[in-house]
C-alpha positions as CSV (number, residue, x, y, z in Angstrom):
1,M,0.1,0.2,0.0
2,S,1.7,3.7,-0.9
3,A,2.1,5.4,1.5
4,G,0.4,8.8,-0.1
5,P,2.0,11.7,-1.9
6,A,5.5,12.5,-0.7
7,S,4.9,15.9,-2.3
8,D,1.9,18.2,-3.6
9,A,3.9,17.8,-6.9
10,D,2.9,14.2,-6.3
11,V,-0.5,14.4,-5.4
12,A,-1.9,13.5,-9.4
13,R,0.7,11.5,-10.2
14,W,-0.5,9.6,-6.6
15,T,-4.5,10.2,-7.5
16,A,-4.1,8.5,-11.1
17,S,-1.8,5.8,-9.7
18,L,-5.0,4.8,-7.6
19,G,-7.7,4.4,-10.8
20,I,-8.8,8.2,-10.2
21,D,-9.2,10.9,-12.6
22,G,-9.6,13.3,-10.1
23,L,-10.2,14.5,-6.3
24,V,-12.8,15.3,-5.1
25,D,-13.4,17.6,-1.8
26,L,-15.7,18.4,0.7
27,H,-14.5,20.7,3.0
28,V,-12.5,24.0,0.8
29,H,-12.9,27.2,2.4
30,F,-13.7,30.4,-0.4
31,L,-14.9,33.7,1.2
32,P,-14.7,36.8,0.1
33,K,-12.0,38.8,0.3
34,P,-13.0,41.5,3.2
35,V,-14.0,38.3,5.2
36,M,-10.7,36.0,4.6
37,D,-8.6,38.6,5.6
38,K,-10.5,38.6,9.0
39,V,-10.0,35.0,8.7
40,W,-6.1,34.5,8.3
41,A,-5.9,37.7,10.8
42,Y,-7.2,36.0,13.2
43,F,-4.9,32.4,12.5
44,D,-1.9,35.2,12.8
45,Q,-3.0,35.3,16.8
46,A,-2.7,31.6,16.9
47,E,-0.7,31.4,19.6
48,V,-3.0,33.8,21.7
49,H,-6.4,32.0,20.4
50,Y,-4.7,28.2,20.3
51,G,-1.9,28.6,22.4
52,M,0.0,27.5,19.0
53,P,1.5,28.6,16.1
54,W,-0.8,28.5,13.0
55,P,1.1,29.1,9.6
56,V,-1.1,29.4,6.9
57,H,-0.1,27.4,4.2
58,Y,-1.5,28.2,1.1
59,R,-1.7,32.1,1.8
60,T,-2.2,33.1,-1.7
61,T,-4.8,35.0,-4.2
62,E,-8.3,33.7,-5.4
63,D,-6.8,32.4,-8.2
64,E,-4.1,32.0,-7.0
65,R,-5.8,29.2,-4.8
66,I,-8.1,27.8,-7.7
67,D,-5.1,27.3,-9.5
68,T,-3.4,25.4,-6.8
69,L,-6.2,23.0,-6.8
70,R,-6.1,22.4,-10.4
71,A,-2.5,21.5,-10.5
72,L,-3.5,18.7,-6.9
73,G,-5.4,17.5,-9.1
74,V,-8.8,19.0,-7.7
75,R,-11.4,17.7,-9.9
76,R,-15.0,19.0,-8.0
77,F,-15.0,20.8,-4.2
78,A,-17.6,22.2,-2.0
79,P,-16.4,25.6,-1.7
80,L,-17.6,26.3,1.9
81,V,-18.6,30.0,3.7
82,Y,-20.3,30.8,7.1
83,P,-21.4,33.3,9.4
84,H,-20.1,34.3,12.8
85,K,-22.9,37.0,13.7
86,P,-26.7,37.5,12.1
87,G,-27.0,39.5,8.7
88,M,-24.3,36.7,6.8
89,A,-25.9,33.8,6.0
90,Q,-27.9,34.7,3.0
91,W,-24.8,37.5,1.2
92,L,-22.0,34.6,1.9
93,T,-24.6,32.2,0.3
94,S,-24.7,34.8,-2.2
95,W,-21.5,35.0,-3.2
96,A,-21.1,31.0,-3.2
97,L,-23.5,30.5,-5.5
98,E,-22.1,33.6,-7.6
99,F,-18.0,31.5,-7.3
100,A,-19.5,28.9,-8.4
101,E,-20.5,30.4,-11.6
102,R,-17.9,31.4,-12.3
103,V,-15.6,28.2,-11.6
104,P,-16.4,25.6,-12.7
105,E,-15.0,22.9,-10.3
106,A,-17.0,24.7,-7.6
107,V,-20.3,22.9,-6.2
108,P,-23.1,26.0,-5.4
109,T,-22.8,26.2,-1.6
110,G,-24.9,27.8,1.3
111,T,-24.5,28.5,4.5
112,F,-27.4,29.7,7.2
113,Y,-27.9,31.0,11.1
114,P,-30.8,31.0,13.4
115,E,-32.3,33.8,12.3
116,P,-35.9,34.5,11.4
117,S,-35.0,34.5,7.5
118,A,-33.2,31.3,8.1
119,E,-35.5,28.7,6.3
120,S,-36.2,31.2,3.6
121,S,-33.1,31.7,3.1
122,V,-31.9,28.4,2.8
123,D,-35.0,26.9,0.2
124,E,-34.6,29.5,-1.7
125,A,-30.5,28.8,-2.1
126,L,-31.9,25.2,-2.8
127,R,-33.9,26.9,-5.6
128,A,-31.3,28.0,-6.9
129,G,-29.1,25.0,-7.2
130,A,-27.7,24.9,-3.3
131,R,-26.3,21.0,-3.2
132,C,-24.2,21.5,-0.2
133,F,-24.6,23.3,3.1
134,K,-22.0,24.6,6.1
135,A,-23.1,25.3,9.9
136,H,-20.1,26.0,11.8
137,V,-21.7,25.7,15.6
138,Q,-18.2,26.8,16.8
139,V,-17.6,30.0,15.2
140,G,-21.0,30.8,15.0
141,A,-21.5,30.4,18.9
142,Y,-25.0,29.3,18.2
143,D,-27.0,26.1,19.1
144,P,-28.0,24.2,16.5
145,R,-30.8,22.9,18.4
146,D,-32.4,26.6,18.0
147,E,-35.9,26.9,17.0
148,L,-35.3,29.1,14.4
149,L,-33.2,26.2,12.9
150,D,-35.6,23.6,13.0
151,A,-37.2,24.2,9.6
152,V,-33.5,24.9,7.8
153,W,-32.8,21.2,9.3
154,G,-36.1,19.9,7.8
155,S,-36.3,21.3,4.2
156,L,-32.2,19.9,4.1
157,A,-33.6,16.2,5.5
158,D,-36.2,16.4,3.0
159,A,-34.2,17.8,-0.1
160,G,-31.3,15.0,0.9
161,V,-28.8,17.9,0.6
162,P,-25.6,16.9,2.5
163,V,-24.8,19.9,5.4
164,V,-20.6,19.9,6.6
165,V,-21.0,20.8,10.4
166,H,-18.7,21.9,12.5
167,C,-20.1,21.0,16.1
168,G,-17.4,19.4,17.6
169,H,-15.3,20.9,20.8
170,G,-12.1,21.2,18.5
171,P,-10.0,23.9,18.1
172,L,-12.4,25.7,20.7
173,R,-14.9,24.6,22.6
174,G,-17.7,26.5,22.7
175,D,-20.9,27.2,24.7
176,F,-22.9,24.7,21.9
177,T,-20.1,22.6,20.6
178,G,-19.9,18.9,21.5
179,L,-21.6,15.8,19.6
180,R,-24.0,15.2,22.3
181,I,-25.6,18.6,21.1
182,F,-25.8,18.0,17.6
183,G,-26.9,14.4,18.7
184,E,-30.2,15.9,20.1
185,V,-30.8,17.6,15.9
186,L,-29.9,13.7,14.8
187,A,-32.5,12.5,16.8
188,R,-35.1,14.8,15.6
189,H,-34.0,15.1,12.0
190,P,-32.5,11.0,11.6
191,K,-32.8,11.6,7.8
192,L,-30.9,15.0,7.7
193,T,-27.3,14.1,5.2
194,A,-24.6,15.6,7.7
195,V,-21.0,15.8,7.6
196,L,-19.4,15.5,11.0
197,A,-16.8,18.0,9.7
198,H,-13.0,17.3,11.2
199,A,-14.4,13.9,12.2
200,G,-16.0,15.2,14.8
201,S,-13.0,16.2,16.3
202,P,-11.5,15.2,19.0
203,E,-14.3,13.2,20.0
204,Y,-13.9,10.8,17.5
205,S,-15.3,7.5,19.1
206,T,-18.6,9.2,19.7
207,A,-18.4,10.6,16.6
208,L,-18.7,6.9,15.1
209,D,-20.7,5.5,17.3
210,L,-23.0,8.2,15.5
211,L,-22.5,6.7,11.6
212,A,-24.1,3.6,13.6
213,K,-27.0,5.0,14.6
214,Y,-27.8,6.9,11.4
215,P,-27.5,5.8,8.2
216,R,-26.8,9.5,6.8
217,V,-24.1,10.6,8.8
218,Y,-20.9,10.8,7.9
219,L,-16.8,12.2,8.6
220,D,-14.9,14.1,6.7
221,T,-11.6,14.0,6.9
222,T,-10.5,17.7,8.0
223,M,-7.5,17.3,9.4
224,V,-7.8,14.3,10.7
225,G,-4.1,12.2,11.9
226,V,-1.8,15.0,10.3
227,P,1.0,15.0,12.5
228,F,-0.2,19.4,13.5
229,S,-3.7,17.6,15.0
230,E,-2.3,14.7,16.6
231,R,-0.7,16.4,18.9
232,G,-3.8,17.4,21.0
233,A,-6.4,15.2,19.4
234,P,-5.1,11.6,18.9
235,L,-6.8,9.1,16.4
236,P,-8.4,6.3,19.4
237,P,-6.3,3.2,18.7
238,D,-9.7,0.9,17.0
239,W,-10.1,3.5,14.4
240,T,-8.9,1.9,11.2
241,A,-10.5,-1.3,13.3
242,R,-14.1,1.4,13.2
243,L,-13.7,2.4,9.8
244,A,-14.1,-0.6,8.1
245,A,-17.5,-1.0,9.4
246,F,-18.4,3.0,7.5
247,A,-15.7,2.9,4.5
248,D,-18.0,4.6,2.4
249,R,-19.6,6.8,4.4
250,I,-16.2,8.7,4.9
251,V,-15.3,11.6,2.6
252,L,-12.1,14.0,2.2
253,G,-11.8,17.3,3.8
254,T,-8.9,19.3,4.2
255,D,-9.6,23.2,5.2
256,F,-7.6,24.2,2.2
257,P,-6.3,26.9,2.2
258,N,-6.7,27.2,5.9
259,I,-3.8,24.6,7.3
260,P,-0.9,24.8,8.4
261,Y,0.5,22.1,6.1
262,S,0.3,21.1,2.5
263,Y,-2.0,19.3,1.0
264,A,-0.3,15.9,0.9
265,T,-0.3,15.7,4.9
266,Q,-3.9,15.0,4.7
267,L,-3.9,12.4,1.9
268,Q,-0.4,10.8,3.5
269,A,-2.5,10.4,6.8
270,I,-5.3,8.8,5.0
271,A,-3.1,6.6,2.9
272,G,-1.4,5.7,6.4
273,W,-5.4,4.1,8.0
274,A,-6.0,2.4,4.3
275,A,-2.6,0.5,4.8
276,D,-5.2,-1.7,7.5
277,D,-5.6,-4.7,4.7
278,R,-9.5,-3.8,6.1
279,L,-9.8,-0.4,4.2
280,G,-6.9,-1.1,1.2
281,E,-7.4,1.0,-2.5
282,P,-11.3,0.7,-2.3
283,F,-10.9,2.5,0.7
284,L,-9.1,5.5,-0.1
285,R,-10.7,5.9,-3.9
286,A,-14.3,5.9,-2.1
287,V,-12.8,8.5,0.0
288,L,-11.0,10.4,-2.2
289,H,-13.2,9.9,-5.1
290,D,-16.7,8.5,-4.8
291,T,-18.8,9.0,-1.8
292,P,-18.0,12.5,-1.5
293,A,-18.6,12.6,-5.5
294,R,-22.3,11.1,-4.4
295,L,-22.9,13.3,-2.0
296,L,-22.4,16.3,-4.2
297,S,-24.2,15.3,-6.9
298,V,-21.4,15.2,-8.9
C-alpha cells in the first residue's frame, strides 16, 4: 500500500495510480476577500487563541488558490462559507453561488444562521441549485437546536442535500459544541444528510457511534490524523478497525487553504489508514472520490 504522495507535486500522479481521475474535496474554504482577510488575521494570532502557531500554508490570491487546486488534481470541491453573526448568511450564500458560476470545479454551496430569515434563505438557495451547506456551530456560537433552525434541518433532510457541520469541541470548546448537542438535532431529524466536520474532533469515537446510529451521517477527514492535530487530538487506537464498518461514509475534506501544512500531508494520513488490510485501495477510492462525488451529485 502506498504511503501517499511525497509532496504536493506528487499528488496528481499518486491519485492516478489509484485509478481515479482526480480528487473531490468536500471541505474547502473560499470567502469574500474581506472575510478571508479577517480569518487569516485570526490565524495570525493563533498562539493567543489556540496556544500554538497556525501559519496558513496557502496564503495566496484567490486565482492562485484555484490554480493550486487544479494542479493538485482536485476536480470538484465544495467552497464552504459560514457566518459568525446575524445578517451574514444570505450574503455569503449569494457570494458562494456566484463563485460556483465562475469556477467550473466549484459546487454551489450555502450557509445559514439562526435568524428569522433562515428557513426562507435556505429554501431559496436550494431552488438556486445549492448542493451542500455549511453550519459552523463553534464560530457562529449558536445552539444548533435553536427553533429558528428546526425547519432548516427539516428542509435539508427532505432535499437530501448534505450539510457539513462543525459541531465538535476542536479546536476551541464553545457553549454549544460537542456531539451530544448535535446528536439531539439528529434525533429530531434522523434523515438529515450530515457530514461531521473534522470527524467530530476530538470526539472521534462518539462520531463513529453516530454513524452506527444514523445511516445518513458521514465523517470528513479535515485535519484528522495529521501530525499537527495528533499532538492535541490523537485518533483512538481502534480508529482503522472501526472505519472498516463505515468505509463508504468517510469523505475527503482538507480545510484548504487555511491549513498549517501541505495538502499532501492530509492525503498521507488517509493513505496510512488504508494500510489496514480491512480498508486498502477501495477505501481510498471511496474517500477521495466516489463518496464525496455522490454526496455532491457530481
